C-alpha positions in Angstrom: 0.0 0.0 0.0 0.9 3.6 -0.2 -0.4 7.0 1.0 -1.1 8.4 -2.5 -3.4 6.8 -5.0 -1.6 5.6 -8.1 -4.0 3.8 -10.4 -2.6 0.7 -12.2 0.8 1.1 -10.5 0.6 -2.6 -9.4 0.1 -3.8 -13.0 2.8 -1.4 -14.3 5.4 -2.7 -11.8 4.4 -6.3 -11.6 3.5 -7.0 -15.2 4.2 -4.4 -17.8 7.8 -3.6 -16.7 8.6 -7.3 -16.7 7.3 -7.7 -20.2 9.3 -4.6 -21.4 12.4 -5.9 -19.7 12.0 -9.3 -21.3 11.5 -7.8 -24.8 14.5 -5.5 -24.4 16.8 -8.4 -23.2 15.3 -11.0 -25.6 14.0 -13.3 -22.9 11.6 -16.0 -24.0 9.8 -16.4 -20.7 8.5 -14.1 -18.0 7.2 -15.9 -14.9 4.1 -14.1 -13.6 3.5 -16.2 -10.5 0.6 -18.5 -9.4 -3.1 -18.3 -10.2 -4.4 -18.1 -13.7 -7.8 -16.7 -14.7 -6.6 -13.1 -14.8 -3.3 -13.8 -16.6 -4.6 -13.5 -20.2 -5.9 -10.0 -19.5 -2.4 -9.1 -18.2 -0.6 -10.4 -21.3 0.5 -13.7 -19.9 -0.3 -17.3 -20.9 -1.3 -19.2 -17.7 0.8 -22.3 -16.9 0.4 -24.9 -14.3 2.5 -24.4 -11.1 3.6 -27.1 -8.7 4.6 -26.9 -5.0 5.2 -29.3 -2.2 4.4 -28.8 1.5 4.6 -31.0 4.6 1.7 -30.7 7.1 2.5 -32.5 10.3 -0.9 -32.6 11.9 -2.7 -35.7 10.5 -6.2 -34.2 10.6 -5.2 -31.1 8.8 -3.0 -33.0 6.4 -6.0 -35.3 5.4 -8.3 -32.3 5.1 -5.9 -30.4 2.8 -5.3 -33.6 0.8 -9.0 -34.1 0.3 -9.5 -30.4 -0.7 -6.5 -30.6 -3.2 -7.9 -33.8 -4.9 -11.1 -31.9 -5.6 -9.4 -28.6 -6.4 -7.0 -30.3 -8.8 -9.9 -31.3 -11.1 -11.1 -27.7 -11.2 -7.6 -26.3 -11.9 -7.2 -28.8 -14.8 -10.6 -27.9 -16.2 -9.8 -24.2 -16.0 -6.3 -24.7 -17.5 -7.8 -26.5 -20.5 -10.4 -23.7 -21.0 -7.8 -21.0 -20.8 -5.5 -22.8 -23.1 -8.3 -23.1 -25.7 -9.0 -19.4 -25.5 -5.4 -18.0 -25.4 -4.8 -15.4 -28.0 -1.1 -16.4 -28.3 0.5 -18.7 -30.8 0.7 -22.3 -29.6 4.3 -22.9 -30.9 6.0 -20.1 -28.9 8.3 -21.1 -26.1 8.1 -24.8 -26.8 
C-alpha cells in the first residue's frame, strides 16, 4: 500500500515492466506467478504451477489432501479452458 493513489501502479510494476524488460533483453519467458484466470488479461499465458508442503498434523493433512484432490480437477478444467482461449500462438516457447 501507499499513502497516495496511483491507479494501475501494481500492474505497471508487476506485469508491464517485466514484459518490457523481457523484450529488451530478448528473454523468451516471464514468470508471472501463481493463479491463472486473470493472466490472459495481463498479457500472460497461464501455466500450471507445482509446489510441495509438509503438514505435520494428520487431521489437517488429510483435510488439505481431500481439498486438493477436488481442487486439482477444477484447476485442470480451468487450464484447459484458458489454453483453448489463449490469443497467443501455440508454438512459442516450446
